[in-house]
C-alpha positions as CSV (number, residue, x, y, z in Angstrom):
1,M,10.8,1.1,-39.3
2,R,7.7,3.4,-40.2
3,K,5.1,5.1,-38.2
4,V,1.6,5.2,-39.9
5,P,-1.8,6.5,-38.7
6,F,-4.2,3.7,-38.0
7,I,-7.8,4.1,-37.0
8,D,-7.7,6.2,-33.8
9,T,-4.1,5.7,-32.7
10,D,-0.4,5.5,-33.9
11,I,1.3,2.4,-34.7
12,I,5.1,1.9,-35.2
13,E,5.5,-1.2,-37.3
14,F,8.8,-3.2,-37.9
15,S,10.2,-6.7,-38.2
16,T,13.2,-8.7,-37.0
17,L,15.8,-10.1,-39.2
18,E,15.9,-13.8,-39.6
19,S,17.4,-15.7,-36.8
20,D,17.4,-19.3,-35.5
21,C,13.9,-20.5,-34.7
22,V,13.2,-20.9,-31.0
23,Y,10.5,-23.6,-31.6
24,L,11.9,-25.9,-34.3
25,K,15.5,-26.7,-34.9
26,G,17.0,-26.2,-38.3
27,K,14.4,-23.4,-39.2
28,N,14.8,-19.7,-39.2
29,M,12.1,-17.3,-37.8
30,K,11.2,-13.7,-38.4
31,M,8.6,-11.7,-36.4
32,A,6.5,-8.8,-37.5
33,Y,5.8,-6.2,-34.7
34,K,3.4,-3.3,-34.0
35,Y,4.1,-0.9,-31.1
36,I,0.9,0.6,-30.0
37,K,1.2,2.8,-26.9
38,D,-2.7,3.2,-26.3
39,C,-4.3,0.3,-27.9
40,S,-8.1,0.3,-27.8
41,L,-10.1,-2.8,-26.7
42,S,-11.6,-2.8,-30.2
43,L,-8.2,-2.8,-32.0
44,S,-6.6,-5.3,-29.5
45,S,-9.5,-7.7,-30.2
46,K,-9.2,-7.5,-33.9
47,L,-5.4,-8.0,-33.7
48,V,-5.7,-11.1,-31.4
49,Q,-8.5,-12.5,-33.8
50,R,-5.9,-12.3,-36.7
51,G,-3.1,-14.0,-34.9
52,W,-1.2,-11.2,-33.1
53,R,0.1,-11.6,-29.5
54,R,0.4,-8.8,-26.9
55,F,3.3,-8.4,-24.7
56,G,3.3,-5.0,-23.0
57,H,2.8,-2.4,-25.7
58,Y,4.0,-4.6,-28.5
59,Y,2.0,-6.9,-30.7
60,S,3.9,-9.6,-32.7
61,R,3.1,-12.1,-35.3
62,P,5.2,-14.7,-37.2
63,A,6.4,-13.5,-40.7
64,C,8.5,-16.5,-41.5
65,E,9.2,-17.0,-45.2
66,G,8.2,-20.6,-46.6
67,C,6.9,-21.8,-43.1
68,N,3.6,-21.9,-41.6
69,E,4.2,-24.1,-38.6
70,C,3.0,-21.6,-35.9
71,L,-0.8,-21.9,-36.0
72,S,-3.0,-19.5,-33.9
73,M,-5.5,-21.6,-31.9
74,R,-8.5,-20.8,-30.0
75,I,-10.9,-22.9,-27.7
76,N,-14.6,-22.9,-28.3
77,V,-15.9,-22.1,-24.7
78,N,-19.5,-22.8,-25.3
79,Q,-18.7,-26.3,-26.8
80,F,-16.1,-27.3,-24.3
81,Q,-16.8,-30.2,-22.0
82,I,-15.2,-30.7,-18.7
83,S,-13.9,-34.3,-18.8
84,K,-13.3,-36.6,-15.7
85,S,-9.6,-35.9,-15.8
86,A,-10.3,-32.1,-15.7
87,R,-12.6,-32.5,-12.8
88,R,-9.7,-34.3,-11.0
89,V,-7.5,-31.3,-11.6
90,I,-10.1,-28.9,-10.6
91,K,-10.7,-31.0,-7.3
92,K,-6.9,-30.9,-6.6
93,N,-7.2,-27.2,-6.6
94,E,-10.2,-26.7,-4.5
95,N,-8.1,-25.0,-1.7
96,T,-6.1,-22.8,-4.2
97,R,-7.1,-19.3,-3.9
98,V,-7.6,-17.3,-7.1
99,L,-7.3,-13.5,-7.3
100,V,-7.9,-11.4,-10.4
101,R,-6.4,-8.0,-10.5
102,K,-4.5,-5.6,-12.8
103,P,-1.1,-6.7,-13.8
104,S,1.5,-5.9,-11.2
105,I,5.2,-6.6,-10.1
106,S,6.7,-7.6,-6.8
107,P,9.7,-9.5,-5.5
108,D,7.4,-12.6,-5.3
109,H,6.5,-12.2,-9.0
110,L,10.2,-12.0,-10.0
111,A,11.3,-14.9,-7.7
112,L,8.6,-17.2,-9.1
113,Y,9.3,-16.3,-12.6
114,E,13.1,-16.9,-12.2
115,K,12.3,-20.2,-10.4
116,Y,10.0,-21.5,-13.1
117,H,12.4,-20.6,-16.0
118,H,15.3,-22.4,-14.3
119,Y,13.0,-25.3,-14.0
120,M,12.1,-25.3,-17.6
121,Q,15.6,-24.9,-18.6
122,Q,16.3,-28.3,-16.9
123,K,13.1,-30.0,-18.0
124,K,12.8,-29.0,-21.6
125,G,16.1,-27.2,-22.5
126,W,14.7,-23.6,-22.6
127,E,17.2,-21.0,-23.1
128,Y,17.6,-19.1,-19.8
129,Y,17.4,-15.3,-19.8
130,P,17.5,-13.6,-16.4
131,I,14.6,-11.2,-15.8
132,T,14.9,-7.7,-14.4
133,A,12.1,-5.7,-12.8
134,E,12.2,-3.4,-15.9
135,S,12.1,-6.1,-18.4
136,Y,9.3,-7.9,-16.6
137,A,7.3,-4.7,-16.5
138,D,7.9,-4.1,-20.1
139,L,6.6,-7.5,-21.1
140,Y,3.7,-8.1,-18.6
141,A,3.0,-5.1,-16.4
142,T,2.4,-2.4,-19.1
143,G,0.2,-1.9,-22.0
144,H,-2.7,-3.6,-20.5
145,S,-5.1,-0.7,-20.9
146,S,-8.5,-1.5,-19.5
147,Y,-8.6,-5.2,-20.6
148,G,-5.4,-6.8,-19.2
149,Y,-5.3,-8.6,-16.0
150,E,-3.3,-11.1,-14.0
151,I,-4.9,-14.1,-12.3
152,L,-2.9,-15.0,-9.2
153,Y,-2.9,-18.6,-7.8
154,I,-2.2,-18.6,-4.0
155,K,-1.7,-21.7,-1.8
156,D,-0.2,-22.1,1.8
157,E,-0.1,-18.2,1.8
158,K,2.4,-18.0,-0.9
159,L,2.1,-17.2,-4.7
160,I,2.4,-20.3,-6.8
161,G,1.1,-19.2,-10.1
162,V,0.5,-16.1,-12.3
163,D,-1.6,-16.1,-15.4
164,L,-1.4,-12.9,-17.6
165,V,-4.6,-12.4,-19.8
166,D,-6.6,-10.0,-21.7
167,F,-10.4,-9.9,-21.6
168,L,-11.3,-9.0,-25.1
169,E,-14.5,-8.3,-26.9
170,D,-15.1,-11.8,-28.0
171,G,-12.9,-13.9,-25.7
172,I,-9.8,-14.2,-23.4
173,S,-6.3,-13.9,-24.7
174,A,-3.9,-16.2,-22.8
175,I,-0.8,-14.3,-22.7
176,Y,1.6,-16.1,-20.5
177,F,1.4,-18.4,-17.4
178,Y,4.2,-19.5,-14.9
179,Y,4.1,-21.4,-11.7
180,D,6.0,-22.8,-8.9
181,P,7.5,-26.3,-9.9
182,D,7.2,-27.4,-6.2
183,Y,3.4,-27.4,-6.8
184,A,3.6,-29.2,-10.2
185,H,1.4,-32.0,-8.6
186,L,-1.6,-29.5,-8.9
187,T,-1.3,-29.3,-12.7
188,L,-1.6,-25.5,-12.6
189,G,-1.2,-25.1,-16.3
190,K,-4.4,-27.1,-17.0
191,Y,-6.1,-25.7,-14.1
192,S,-5.5,-22.1,-15.3
193,I,-7.1,-22.9,-18.8
194,Y,-10.1,-24.4,-17.0
195,K,-10.4,-21.2,-14.9
196,Q,-10.2,-19.0,-18.0
197,I,-12.9,-21.1,-19.6
198,E,-15.1,-20.6,-16.5
199,M,-14.5,-16.8,-16.5
200,A,-15.2,-16.6,-20.2
201,K,-18.6,-18.3,-19.7
202,I,-19.5,-15.9,-16.8
203,R,-18.7,-12.9,-19.1
204,D,-20.5,-14.6,-22.1
205,L,-17.2,-14.7,-24.1
206,E,-16.9,-17.3,-26.8
207,W,-13.3,-17.9,-27.2
208,I,-10.0,-18.7,-25.3
209,Y,-7.2,-17.5,-27.6
210,L,-4.3,-19.8,-26.8
211,G,-1.5,-18.3,-28.9
212,Y,0.5,-20.5,-31.1
213,Y,0.3,-24.3,-31.7
214,V,3.4,-25.9,-33.2
215,K,2.9,-29.7,-33.8
216,D,6.6,-30.6,-33.4
217,C,7.4,-28.3,-30.5
218,D,7.0,-30.0,-27.0
219,S,6.4,-26.7,-25.3
220,L,3.5,-25.8,-27.7
221,N,1.9,-29.0,-29.0
222,Y,0.1,-29.6,-25.6
223,K,-2.6,-27.2,-26.8
224,E,-4.0,-29.7,-29.3
225,Q,-5.7,-31.5,-26.3
226,Y,-8.2,-28.6,-25.8
227,K,-11.1,-29.5,-28.0
228,P,-13.1,-28.3,-29.8
229,H,-10.7,-25.7,-31.1
230,E,-10.3,-23.7,-34.2
231,I,-7.1,-22.8,-36.2
232,L,-6.4,-19.6,-38.0
233,L,-5.6,-20.4,-41.7
234,N,-4.9,-17.0,-43.1
235,N,-2.7,-13.9,-42.0
236,P,-5.2,-11.2,-42.5
237,A,-4.9,-7.4,-42.2
238,V,-7.1,-5.8,-39.6
239,D,-9.5,-4.8,-42.2
240,E,-9.5,-8.3,-43.8
241,D,-11.7,-11.3,-42.9
242,T,-10.4,-14.2,-40.9
243,I,-10.5,-17.8,-41.8
244,W,-10.7,-20.1,-38.8
245,V,-11.5,-23.9,-39.1
246,G,-12.6,-26.3,-36.5
247,S,-10.7,-29.0,-34.9
248,T,-12.7,-31.8,-36.7
249,E,-12.0,-30.2,-40.1
250,K,-8.9,-30.8,-42.3
251,I,-6.3,-28.0,-42.3
């Protein structure tokens, strides 16, 4: 682990040891991390543009040797067209209340988070890890600075969805979304993406940064349906140029 001066702040950089990949069976994974206590909007934007993901004060990016299955993906907001199926999802949620505010933590947050992950354990075989108020705060309610928000989805006077996002210089970074399985018929996952696109257009932002797309991972390959999108081809440092290619181009 080393602490190095970087731009206008301090960064602690480290990486994990190799372990079993959580996305693909039979593969190993290794993650690079940057701990940044007070990350500026400018630096956070540059990191996300280069494939880093923020959780709390930590930014992470795959550093796997001999594997490039985790592909950073972003949606082109200005070229995205709302389809008939998307309009049906939006129509289903016309009575769902949406509230945007700074990230917070409450008993309702924790109960919903637990309920969602128990559901995904049964549905997709996710590993279940119990959440505590402290661990939730570390992941989702800290490090947001001026640009991190939560988008709450409320129906029947109850919290049914939480979307953690960062409003960056050129787009919205979709950090994490969880919802009440009892309201699965509302297709809240898709609806949350459509709301992000709507908010990005209002703010004149060009991209929705979706995180990682993994072709052979059922939990991540759904992102391919959102087009037009772009894939990050390289692993650049903050002072290096990025190489993004569009969804109609060969990668």
